[in-house]
C-alpha positions in Angstrom: 22.3 28.8 -55.0 22.5 32.6 -54.2 24.7 33.9 -51.4 21.6 34.9 -49.4 20.2 31.4 -49.6 23.5 29.9 -48.7 23.7 32.2 -45.7 20.2 31.4 -44.6 20.9 27.6 -44.8 24.1 27.8 -42.9 22.7 30.2 -40.2 19.7 27.9 -39.7 22.0 24.9 -39.5 24.0 26.6 -36.8 20.9 27.5 -34.8 19.6 23.9 -35.0 23.0 22.6 -34.1 23.1 24.7 -31.0 19.6 23.3 -30.0 20.8 19.8 -30.5 23.9 20.5 -28.5 21.8 21.8 -25.6 19.5 18.7 -25.9 22.5 16.3 -25.7 24.0 18.2 -22.8 20.8 17.9 -20.9 20.6 14.1 -21.6 24.2 13.6 -20.4 23.7 15.7 -17.3 20.5 13.9 -16.3 21.6 10.4 -17.2 21.2 9.2 -13.6 18.2 11.4 -12.8 15.2 9.2 -11.9 12.2 9.9 -14.0 14.2 11.8 -16.7 13.3 10.8 -20.2 15.8 11.0 -23.0 15.2 13.9 -25.4 15.8 14.4 -29.1 15.2 17.3 -31.4 13.0 16.7 -34.4 13.8 18.9 -37.5 12.4 19.6 -40.9 13.3 21.6 -44.0 12.7 25.3 -43.9 9.5 26.5 -45.7 11.7 28.3 -48.2 13.4 25.0 -49.1 16.7 26.4 -48.0 18.0 25.5 -44.6 16.5 23.6 -41.6 14.3 24.4 -38.7 13.6 22.7 -35.3 10.1 21.3 -34.8 10.0 20.2 -31.2 11.9 18.4 -28.4 10.6 14.8 -28.2 10.7 12.6 -25.0 11.4 8.9 -25.5 9.5 6.7 -23.1 8.2 3.2 -23.7 4.7 3.7 -22.4 3.7 0.1 -22.3 6.9 -0.9 -20.4 6.3 2.0 -18.0 2.8 0.8 -17.3 3.9 -2.8 -16.6 6.6 -1.4 -14.3 4.0 0.5 -12.3 1.7 -2.4 -12.1 4.4 -4.7 -10.8 5.6 -2.1 -8.4 2.1 -1.8 -6.9 1.9 -5.6 -6.5 5.3 -5.7 -4.9 4.6 -2.9 -2.5 1.2 -4.4 -1.5 2.5 -7.9 -0.9 5.6 -6.6 0.9 3.4 -4.5 3.3 1.3 -7.5 4.1 4.3 -9.8 4.6 5.9 -7.3 7.0 2.7 -6.8 9.0 1.9 -10.6 9.1 5.4 -11.2 10.3 4.6 -8.9 13.3 1.4 -10.9 13.8 3.4 -14.1 13.7 5.6 -12.9 16.5 2.6 -12.8 18.8 2.0 -16.6 18.3 5.5 -18.0 17.5 6.0 -21.6 16.7 5.8 -24.8 18.7 9.1 -25.2 20.6 9.7 -21.4 20.7 10.5 -19.7 24.1 8.0 -16.9 23.5 4.5 -16.3 22.2 1.1 -17.9 22.8 2.1 -21.4 21.8 5.0 -21.3 24.4 2.5 -20.0 27.1 0.2 -23.0 26.5 3.2 -25.3 26.6 4.3 -23.8 29.9 0.8 -24.4 31.3 1.0 -28.0 30.3 4.4 -28.3 32.0 3.1 -26.6 35.2 0.1 -29.1 35.4 2.5 -32.0 35.0 4.7 -30.7 37.7 1.8 -30.0 40.1 0.2 -33.4 39.4 3.5 -35.0 40.4 3.6 -33.1 43.7 0.2 -31.8 44.6 1.1 -30.9 48.1 3.8 -28.4 47.0 2.8 -24.8 47.4 5.6 -23.8 45.1 4.2 -26.1 42.3 0.7 -24.7 42.8 2.1 -21.1 42.7 3.9 -21.9 39.4 0.6 -23.3 38.0 -1.2 -20.1 39.0 1.6 -18.0 37.4 1.3 -20.0 34.2 -2.4 -19.5 34.0 -2.0 -15.7 34.7 0.7 -15.5 32.1 -1.3 -17.4 29.6 -4.2 -15.0 30.1 -1.7 -12.1 29.6 -0.4 -13.9 26.5 -3.9 -14.0 25.0 -4.4 -10.3 25.8 -1.0 -9.4 24.3 -1.8 -11.3 21.1 -5.2 -9.6 20.9 -3.8 -6.2 21.5 -1.2 -6.8 18.8 -3.9 -7.7 16.3 -6.1 -4.7 17.1 -3.1 -2.3 17.2 -2.2 -3.5 13.7 -5.8 -2.9 12.5 -5.6 0.6 13.8 -2.2 1.2 12.1 -3.7 -0.2 8.9 -6.6 2.2 9.2 -4.1 5.0 9.6 -2.2 3.8 6.6 -5.4 3.8 4.5 -6.0 7.5 5.5 -2.4 8.4 4.6 -2.6 6.6 1.2 -5.9 8.4 0.4 -4.4 11.7 1.2 -1.4 11.0 -1.0 -3.6 9.9 -3.8 -5.8 13.0 -3.7 -2.7 15.2 -3.6 -1.0 13.3 -6.4 -4.0 13.3 -8.7 -4.5 17.0 -8.1 -0.8 17.6 -9.0 -1.0 15.5 -12.2 -4.2 17.4 -13.2 -2.4 20.8 -12.6 0.7 19.7 -14.6 -1.7 18.6 -17.3 -3.2 22.1 -17.5 0.2 23.7 -17.5 1.5 21.4 -20.2 -1.6 22.4 -22.4 -0.8 26.1 -21.8 2.9 25.7 -22.6 2.1 23.7 -25.7 -0.2 26.3 -27.0 2.5 28.9 -26.5 5.0 26.8 -28.3 7.2 26.2 -25.3 9.1 23.0 -24.6 7.1 20.9 -22.1 9.6 18.1 -21.6 10.4 19.1 -18.0 6.8 19.3 -17.1 6.2 15.9 -18.6 9.1 14.6 -16.5 7.4 16.0 -13.4 4.1 14.5 -14.4 5.6 11.1 -14.9 7.4 11.3 -11.5 4.1 12.3 -9.8 2.4 9.3 -11.3 5.3 7.0 -10.4 4.9 8.2 -6.8 1.4 6.9 -6.7 2.3 3.6 -8.3 2.9 1.8 -5.0 -0.5 2.8 -3.7 -2.5 1.6 -6.8 -1.6 -0.1 -10.0 -2.1 2.7 -12.5 -2.4 2.6 -16.3 -1.7 5.9 -18.1 -3.1 6.9 -21.4 -3.8 10.1 -23.3 -7.4 11.3 -23.8 -8.8 12.9 -27.0 -8.0 16.4 -25.5 -4.3 15.4 -25.1 -4.6 15.2 -21.3 -3.6 12.3 -19.1 -6.1 9.6 -18.2 -5.3 7.4 -15.3 -7.2 4.1 -14.8 -6.5 1.4 -12.3 -5.9 -2.2 -13.3 -9.4 -2.9 -11.9 -11.0 -0.4 -14.2 -11.6 2.6 -11.9 -11.1 5.9 -13.6 -9.2 8.2 -11.3 -8.3 11.0 -13.7 -10.0 12.0 -16.9 -9.6 15.8 -17.3 -10.5 16.3 -13.6 -9.4 14.0 -10.7 -11.9 12.0 -8.7 -12.2 12.8 -5.0 -11.4 10.0 -2.6 -12.5 10.3 1.0 -12.0 8.2 4.1 -12.8 8.7 7.8 -10.2 7.2 10.1 -11.1 5.2 13.2 -8.3 5.9 15.7 -9.0 2.9 17.9 -10.3 -0.4 16.7 -11.3 -3.4 18.9 -12.6 -6.8 18.2 -16.1 -5.7 19.2 -16.3 -2.4 17.4 -16.6 0.3 16.1 -17.2 -0.6 12.5 -14.2 0.9 10.5 -14.7 3.5 7.8 -15.3 2.8 4.1 -13.5 4.3 1.1 -15.6 6.7 -0.8 -15.0 7.9 -4.4 -16.9 11.0 -5.4 -19.4 10.1 -2.6 -19.8 6.5 -3.6 -18.6 3.6 -1.4 -15.9 1.5 -3.2 -15.7 -2.2 -2.4 -12.1 -3.2 -1.4 -12.2 -7.0 -1.8 -9.5 -8.8 -3.8 -10.0 -8.2 -7.5 -12.0 -5.0 -6.9 -11.5 -1.7 -8.8 -8.8 -0.5 -6.4 -7.0 -3.7 -5.6 -3.3 -4.4 -6.2 -1.3 -1.9 -4.1 -0.6 -0.8 -0.6 -4.1 0.7 -0.2 -5.9 -2.6 -0.8 -3.3 -4.5 1.3 -4.0 -2.2 4.2 -7.7 -2.9 3.8 -7.1 -6.7 3.6 -5.1 -6.6 6.8 -7.7 -4.5 8.6 -10.9 -6.2 7.4 -9.8 -9.7 6.6 -6.5 -11.1 7.9 -6.6 -9.5 11.3 -10.3 -10.1 12.1 -10.1 -13.8 11.0 -7.0 -14.3 13.2 -8.8 -12.5 16.1 -11.8 -14.8 15.7 -9.6 -17.9 15.8 -7.7 -16.5 18.8 -11.0 -15.8 20.7 -12.3 -19.3 19.9 -9.0 -20.8 21.2 -9.3 -18.8 24.4 -13.0 -19.9 24.9 -12.2 -23.5 24.3 -9.3 -23.5 26.7 -11.3 -21.8 29.4 -14.2 -24.2 28.9 -12.0 -27.2 29.1 -10.5 -26.1 32.4 -14.0 -25.2 33.8 -15.6 -28.5 32.8 -12.7 -30.5 34.4 -13.5 -29.2 37.8 -16.5 -31.2 39.1 -16.7 -29.1 42.3 -17.5 -25.9 40.3 -21.1 -24.8 40.9 -23.2 -24.9 37.8 -22.9 -21.6 35.8 -20.0 -20.4 37.9 -16.7 -19.2 36.4 -13.8 -21.6 35.9 -10.1 -21.0 36.4 -10.0 -18.6 33.5 -12.8 -16.0 33.5 -14.2 -13.2 31.3 -13.0 -10.4 33.6 -14.3 -12.3 36.6 -17.5 -13.6 34.9 -18.2 -17.0 33.5 -17.4 -17.5 29.8 -20.5 -17.0 27.6 -20.1 -19.3 24.5 -22.4 -16.9 22.6 -20.3 -13.8 23.3 -16.7 -14.6 22.7 -15.8 -11.8 20.4 -12.8 -10.1 22.0 -12.6 -12.7 24.8 -8.8 -12.9 24.3 -8.3 -9.4 25.6 -10.6 -10.0 28.7 -9.3 -13.3 29.9 -8.3 -13.3 33.5 -7.3 -15.7 36.3 -10.1 -16.5 38.7 -9.5 -14.4 41.8 -10.5 -17.4 44.0 -7.1 -19.0 43.2 -5.0 -15.9 42.6 -2.7 -15.1 45.5 -2.4 -11.5 44.3 -6.1 -11.1 45.1 -6.2 -13.1 48.4 -7.1 -16.2 46.6 -6.3 -19.8 47.8 -3.7 -21.8 45.9 -5.1 -25.1 47.4 -8.3 -24.6 45.3 -6.2 -25.5 42.3 -5.7 -28.9 43.8 -9.1 -29.3 45.5 -11.5 -27.4 43.2 -13.1 -24.0 43.1 -16.2 -25.3 44.8 -14.4 -27.2 47.6 -15.4 -26.3 51.2 -11.9 -27.3 52.6 -8.4 -27.7 51.3 -8.7 -31.5 51.2 -5.9 -34.0 51.2 -2.6 -32.5 50.3 -1.5 -35.5 48.2 -4.8 -35.7 46.1 -3.9 -35.1 42.5 -7.3 -36.1 41.0 -8.3 -32.6 39.9 -4.8 -31.6 38.7 -4.7 -34.7 36.6 -8.1 -34.0 35.2 -7.0 -30.4 34.3 -4.0 -31.7 32.5 -6.0 -34.3 30.5 -8.5 -31.5 29.6 -5.7 -29.3 28.3 -3.8 -32.0 26.4 -6.8 -34.1 25.2 -6.9 -34.7 21.5 -8.2 -34.2 18.9 -8.2 -30.4 18.9 -6.2 -29.8 22.1 -5.4 -26.1 22.8 -1.7 -26.9 22.1 -2.6 -28.3 18.7 -5.0 -25.5 17.9 -2.5 -22.8 18.9 0.2 -24.5 16.8 -2.1 -24.7 13.8 -3.1 -21.1 14.2 0.6 -20.1 14.3 1.2 -22.2 11.1 -1.7 -20.6 9.4 -0.3 -17.1 10.1 3.2 -18.3 9.0 1.8 -19.7 5.8 0.1 -16.5 5.0 3.3 -14.6 5.7 5.3 -16.9 3.4 2.8 -16.6 0.7 2.9 -12.8 0.8 6.7 -12.8 0.8 6.7 -15.0 -2.3 4.3 -12.8 -4.1 6.3 -9.7 -3.1 9.5 -11.3 -4.3 8.0 -12.3 -7.6 6.4 -8.9 -8.2 9.6 -7.1 -7.1 11.5 -9.3 -9.6 9.1 -8.4 -12.4 9.3 -4.7 -11.5 13.2 -4.9 -11.4 13.2 -6.5 -14.9 10.9 -3.9 -16.3 12.8 -1.0 -14.6 16.1 -2.4 -16.1 14.5 -2.5 -19.5 13.3 1.1 -19.1 16.8 2.1 -18.1 18.2 0.5 -21.2 15.9 2.7 -23.2 17.0 5.8 -21.3 20.1 7.9 -21.8 23.1 6.1 -23.3 26.0 8.5 -22.5 28.3 6.8 -25.0 25.7 7.2 -27.8 25.1 10.8 -26.7 28.8 11.6 -26.8 29.1 10.1 -30.3 26.1 12.2 -31.3 27.9 15.2 -29.9 30.9 14.5 -32.3 28.4 14.6 -35.2 27.0 17.8 -33.9 30.5 19.3 -33.7 31.2 18.2 -37.3 27.9 19.7 -38.5 28.6 23.0 -36.6 32.1 23.1 -38.3 30.6 22.5 -41.7 28.0 25.3 -41.4 30.7 27.6 -40.0 32.9 27.0 -43.0 30.0 27.8 -45.3 29.5 31.2 -43.5 33.3 31.7 -43.7 33.2 31.0 -47.5 30.3 33.5 -47.9 32.3 36.1 -45.9 35.3 35.5 -48.1 33.2 35.9 -51.3 31.6 39.1 -50.0 35.0 40.5 -49.1 36.4 39.7 -52.6 33.4 41.3 -54.3 33.6 44.5 -52.1 37.3 44.8 -52.9 36.8 44.7 -56.7 
């Protein structure tokens, strides 16, 4: 080998060693940086056959494992969101035996009826009964307000998720273009690829995304349900928020993708993350619970009305639809409109004795007559399907839904944790990097000795 060839080989070795040292340093420095992928420098022989040259900096990521981590993360986030929201919903009903919630309000009404039946002449007992009826109506309204408030919050969450998706997809597309430009210019794109991975990871809680590379080398993002969100250019998602939702309207907005309505049912193209969970809460869980609550309110009001034989036909009972009789054909949202009949409400100059004698009674009647009060108690407690039992079952249904969501969230979070741990194991191993740095040091020293030997030879020749 000539001195020139030896010099070229050693010099190229030093250059590549410096690049490798820089790569190892970056790996060690970013060992704890989330989203950072371990780098390595690929090399090949120089075209002349003497020396070595660097080809490119390679990122090491297990694409399949990363995809499974994202899918599991979306499932965990969606289930966790539902579980937390349903837990709030559950607080509005509580369980049998609890001191608060709708179930407790019905229990207190039953207790007030028993007490008033035992002492029908007591104004205090009748006042307590009126209070329990008023509080029960307020309890129905509070539960209904909670449901509709949660629907409105879910609607706002959908709007926020859609904005985040549009911004994130645009950012990934922009990074893709920049990576293409840098690749054409022969520049290292590892940092840009880290940013792109982090951007996609940021969307993983909203939707379960699967990443692949298209024929043009750009990123292709597809949901687990098969919806293509990015293939060269990102899709455009749109959603119009409805600030206030009620049991009787308005109809909430739909999700649009490039101008087309996208169904958001379970198993649909965009199911699996917080976006579909918010739709499920807004359009399924909350409305079903509201309908059951309205049916319970109507049944309770009708039972109390039918128990009063003095009530004129078609007249309102003890619980009214904002003062009007209950219309069995129009009970949507009744829970929020339920009020105590002003004829027995002391706050509106009503007569407490009508609780004992009846809404249609002309006079107060005998103070010790408990016939109507006993009938009212029987109506409220009569099985099967008493309001107490129906309220407890509704609370149990909500609780079961919450428990199921918590289990699904825990299972998905466990899977995501396992996958994330496996990803971390394939990341930067600082011990291995430091061992590699020792090899790099030895390589550097060997090439430096070759250059020193060449220098000594040249000095010897020049001195002859």
